[in-house]
C-alpha positions in Angstrom: -6.1 10.2 -3.7 -9.5 10.0 -3.1 -12.2 8.7 -5.5 -14.9 11.0 -4.5 -12.7 14.3 -4.0 -11.9 16.9 -7.0 -8.2 16.8 -8.1 -7.5 20.2 -6.5 -8.3 18.4 -3.0 -5.6 15.8 -3.6 -2.3 17.7 -2.7 -3.4 17.2 1.2 -3.1 13.8 0.9 -1.3 11.2 -0.5 -6.7 -21.8 4.0 -4.3 -24.2 6.5 -2.9 -27.1 4.7 0.7 -28.4 2.8 2.8 -26.4 5.5 6.5 -27.0 5.9 9.4 -25.4 7.1 11.8 -24.1 5.3 14.8 -21.4 5.8 14.8 -17.8 4.2 18.2 -15.7 4.3 18.3 -12.1 4.8 19.3 -10.6 1.8 21.3 -7.7 3.8 23.1 -9.7 6.5 24.5 -13.1 7.0 21.9 -14.4 9.6 19.4 -17.0 8.7 15.4 -16.5 9.5 13.6 -19.9 10.2 9.9 -19.5 9.0 7.0 -21.8 8.4 5.6 -21.4 4.8 1.9 -22.6 3.6 3.0 -23.3 0.6 -0.5 -23.9 -0.8 -1.6 -20.3 0.4 1.7 -18.4 -0.3 1.5 -17.5 3.2 4.5 -17.4 5.9 4.0 -17.5 9.5 5.9 -14.5 11.6 7.0 -15.4 14.9 5.7 -13.3 17.4 8.1 -10.7 19.2 8.6 -6.9 20.6 10.1 -4.2 18.5 10.2 -0.3 18.2 8.0 0.9 16.0 8.4 4.4 14.1 11.6 6.3 13.4 13.4 9.2 14.7 16.1 10.0 12.0 16.5 12.7 9.8 13.9 11.4 7.3 11.1 10.3 10.1 7.9 12.5 9.6 5.6 13.5 12.0 3.4 10.8 11.9 6.5 8.3 12.5 7.1 9.8 15.8 7.8 9.2 18.5 9.2 5.5 18.4 7.7 3.1 20.8 7.8 -0.3 21.7 5.3 -2.6 20.5 4.7 -6.5 21.0 2.7 -8.7 18.4 1.7 -12.3 18.5 2.6 -14.5 15.7 0.4 -14.3 12.5 0.4 -15.4 9.3 0.9 -13.3 6.0 0.6 -13.3 2.1 4.2 -13.6 0.9 3.3 -11.4 -1.8 0.6 -8.9 -2.5 -2.7 -10.1 -3.8 -2.6 -10.9 -7.5 -5.0 -10.2 -10.5 -5.3 -13.8 -10.9 -6.3 -14.0 -7.2 -8.8 -11.1 -7.1 -10.2 -12.6 -10.3 -10.6 -15.8 -8.8 -12.9 -14.0 -6.1 -14.9 -11.9 -8.4 -15.6 -15.0 -10.3 -16.7 -17.2 -7.2 -18.8 -14.0 -5.6 -19.9 -11.7 -8.5 -18.4 -8.9 -6.6 -18.4 -5.6 -7.8 -15.6 -3.2 -6.8 -16.0 0.3 -5.6 -14.4 1.8 -8.8 -17.0 -0.1 -11.0 -19.8 1.5 -9.3 -21.3 5.0 -9.8 -20.0 7.7 -7.4 -22.7 8.9 -4.8 -23.7 12.3 -5.1 -24.7 12.6 -1.7 -21.4 10.9 -0.2 -19.3 13.4 -2.7 -21.3 16.4 -1.3 -20.5 15.5 2.5 -16.7 15.9 1.5 -17.0 19.0 -0.3 -16.3 22.4 1.4 -20.0 24.3 2.3 -21.6 25.7 -0.4 -19.8 23.8 -3.1 -21.7 23.3 -6.3 -23.5 20.0 -7.3 -21.3 18.2 -9.3 -22.1 17.5 -13.0 -23.5 14.1 -13.6 -20.6 13.2 -15.8 -18.6 13.1 -12.8 -20.4 11.0 -11.1 -19.8 7.7 -13.2 -17.7 4.8 -12.5 -13.8 5.7 -12.4 -10.5 5.6 -10.7 -7.4 7.5 -10.4 -4.8 6.8 -13.2 -1.3 8.0 -13.1 -0.7 10.1 -16.2 3.0 11.7 -15.9 3.6 14.7 -17.5 6.7 14.8 -20.2 8.4 17.9 -18.1 9.2 18.9 -14.6 6.2 20.2 -12.6 5.7 21.0 -8.8 6.0 18.3 -6.5 3.3 19.7 -4.2 0.7 19.3 -7.0 -0.5 16.0 -7.4 -3.0 16.8 -9.7 -0.2 17.3 -12.3 0.2 13.3 -12.5 -2.7 12.0 -11.3 -6.1 12.0 -13.1 -9.8 10.7 -12.4 -10.4 8.4 -15.6 -14.0 6.9 -16.2 -13.8 3.2 -16.7 -10.7 2.9 -14.6 -11.0 0.0 -12.5 -9.1 -3.5 -11.6 -9.8 -5.0 -14.8 -8.9 -1.7 -16.7 -6.1 -0.2 -14.1 -5.3 2.6 -16.8 -8.8 3.1 -18.2 -11.0 1.5 -20.7 -8.2 1.2 -23.3 -6.3 -1.1 -20.7 -6.7 -4.5 -19.4 -4.9 -7.4 -17.4 -4.6 -10.0 -19.9 -1.2 -11.5 -19.3 -1.0 -9.7 -16.3 -2.2 -12.0 -14.1 1.2 -12.2 -11.8 1.1 -8.5 -10.9 -0.8 -7.0 -8.0 -4.1 -6.2 -8.5 -4.7 -2.2 -8.0 -7.6 0.0 -8.2 -9.4 -1.6 -5.3 -10.9 0.3 -2.1 -10.0 -0.5 1.0 -13.8 -1.8 1.2 -12.9 -4.1 -1.5 -9.9 -5.5 0.1 -11.9 -6.2 3.3 -14.5 -8.2 1.0 -11.6 -10.5 -0.5 -9.8 -11.0 3.2 -13.1 -12.1 4.4 -14.0 -14.5 1.1 -10.2 -15.9 1.9 -10.6 -16.5 5.2 -8.1 -13.9 6.1 -8.0 -10.0 7.3 -5.9 -7.1 6.5 -2.9 -6.9 8.7 -2.7 -4.1 11.6 -0.3 -1.5 10.8 2.0 -2.9 13.6 1.8 -6.4 12.2 3.0 -5.1 8.8 5.7 -3.0 10.3 6.8 -5.8 12.0 6.7 -8.1 8.9 8.3 -5.6 6.8 11.5 -5.5 9.1 12.3 -9.0 8.2 13.8 -9.5 11.6 16.1 -6.6 11.3 16.4 -4.1 14.1 16.7 0.0 13.7 17.3 -0.5 9.8 15.3 2.0 7.7 14.7 -0.4 4.7 13.2 -4.2 4.7 16.9 -5.2 3.2 18.6 -3.1 5.8 20.6 0.0 5.6 22.0 0.1 2.0 20.5 3.1 0.0 17.8 2.4 -2.6 20.2 3.6 -5.2 23.3 1.7 -4.3 24.0 -1.6 -5.7 21.6 -4.0 -7.9 17.9 -2.9 -7.5 16.2 -3.9 -4.2 12.4 -2.9 -5.3 10.1 -1.6 -7.7 10.5 2.1 -7.3 11.1 5.2 -9.3 14.6 6.2 -11.0 15.4 9.2 -12.7 13.3 12.2 -12.2 9.8 12.3 -10.8 7.2 12.2 -12.1 8.4 12.8 -15.7 11.4 10.8 -16.4 11.8 7.3 -15.3 14.9 5.5 -16.3 13.8 2.0 -15.3 17.1 1.1 -13.9 15.3 -1.8 -11.7 13.7 -2.8 -15.0 10.3 -1.6 -14.7 8.5 1.9 -15.3 5.0 0.7 -13.9 4.0 -2.5 -11.8 6.2 -5.4 -11.8 5.1 -9.1 -11.2 5.2 -10.5 -7.6 8.6 -12.0 -6.7 10.5 -10.1 -9.0 12.9 -8.5 -6.7 14.7 -10.5 -3.5 12.8 -11.4 -0.2 13.2 -9.9 3.2 14.8 -12.0 6.1 11.0 -13.6 6.4 10.7 -14.5 3.2 8.2 -11.6 2.1 8.0 -10.0 -1.3 7.5 -6.4 -2.1 7.4 -5.2 1.5 9.1 -1.9 -0.2 7.7 -0.7 -3.6 5.5 -2.1 -6.3 2.3 -0.9 -4.9 1.1 0.9 -1.6 -1.0 -1.5 0.7 -3.9 -1.3 2.8 -3.7 -2.2 6.3 -6.9 -2.6 8.8 -6.0 0.7 10.9 -7.6 4.2 10.5 -4.6 7.1 10.3 -4.3 9.2 12.7 -1.2 11.5 12.3 -0.9 11.5 16.0 -1.6 8.1 17.1 2.4 7.7 17.9 2.2 10.4 20.4 -0.2 8.3 22.4 1.5 4.7 22.5 3.7 3.4 25.1 4.2 -0.1 25.1 1.4 -1.8 23.0 0.4 -5.2 22.7 -1.4 -6.2 19.2 -2.8 -2.5 18.9 -5.3 -2.1 16.3 -5.0 1.5 15.7 -6.9 4.5 16.7 -10.8 4.6 17.1 -11.1 6.8 14.4 -9.1 8.9 11.5 -7.5 12.2 12.4 -5.8 14.0 9.1 -5.6 17.9 10.1 -4.5 18.6 6.4 -8.1 17.1 5.4 -9.9 16.7 8.6 -13.4 16.2 6.9 -12.5 12.8 5.4 -11.3 9.9 7.2 -8.8 7.8 6.3 -7.0 4.5 6.5 -3.0 3.9 6.4 -1.5 2.7 3.6 2.4 1.1 3.8 5.0 0.1 1.8 5.6 2.7 -1.2 5.3 1.8 -4.8 6.8 2.1 -8.3 6.0 5.9 -7.9 8.6 6.3 -4.6 11.8 7.7 -4.7 13.9 9.7 -2.5 13.3 12.7 -4.6 9.5 12.9 -3.7 8.3 10.3 -0.8 10.6 7.6 0.2 7.6 5.7 0.9 9.6 2.1 1.1 11.2 2.9 4.2 9.6 0.5 6.6 8.4 3.2 8.8 6.9 5.5 6.3 3.1 6.2 6.7 0.3 7.2 4.2 -3.3 7.6 4.1 -6.1 7.5 1.8 -10.0 7.5 2.0 -11.8 4.0 2.1 -13.4 4.5 -1.4 -10.1 5.3 -2.9 -8.9 3.5 -6.2 -5.5 4.2 -7.6 -3.3 2.5 -9.8 -0.1 1.8 -7.4 -2.5 0.9 -4.4 -3.0 -3.0 -3.5 -2.8 -5.1 -0.5 -1.8 -8.4 1.2 -3.6 -10.2 3.9 -2.8 -12.0 7.3 -4.4 -14.7 9.5 
């Protein structure tokens, strides 16, 4: 999951107008949550509140524990992930060049390699990003190099490499954007990336102690609830939900706050650094901003930011990243075919 890292190291990773009120009904219960919508900017105002962050059930991982009380003030959040059309408007207005479109810095790469590593061939420093290249057979699930390939020329405009493009896909979430790219877009839009606490509070949709943004029903029961992987990962996707890759935003029911794709479709950057032990030092927090620096024992040389929400590649068989408490991480310069973002203000 790191643009500068060889694939063998991947295994350790993985405006204010036109406002009006409207009601949003939670898809998982009979309660109705009244929120305020900024329809011109596709944002929803989330009322502040206190919630229990993290998990302690059988699926909870080390970095999701212990559960702790968090209070967040009210904030506005994009109702869906930033789309190709929205990102294209930013690039047109500013001339911005994304991380994946720039040559890789040999100096930065060498800083992240083990001491004594040979210098990379110049061909490995050309612009590119990681593309999902599924095998046609079962592979060990502890070796992500089996389904990720660093592809020269892959970028937000060419998510799967030079032979791909985003024509006709304006309503799909933008991908192959780094944390730095997401930050740049947010600043241009007069917004910012959400904190991890804000993201989880919004993802819960007003539900307490539920594992998913829609409630407690398993991802595999009933009608499709999100764009996730069905079948055998990573080589067989039965597309029960109608998609084998990215889905247009708003393709699945919104949560209780009226937010789309808080589970599945693409992982989403948040502002916080990733620290596997951060929750261990958290008691009751008010508007937490996350740790002061990154801490990933699996790859201590590279500081990472947290990503949330899961993607079209998530399945109970592999990562269950669509749980509201699930955390993953990636280095700031990473570009991935299943990683995007949304903003808050």
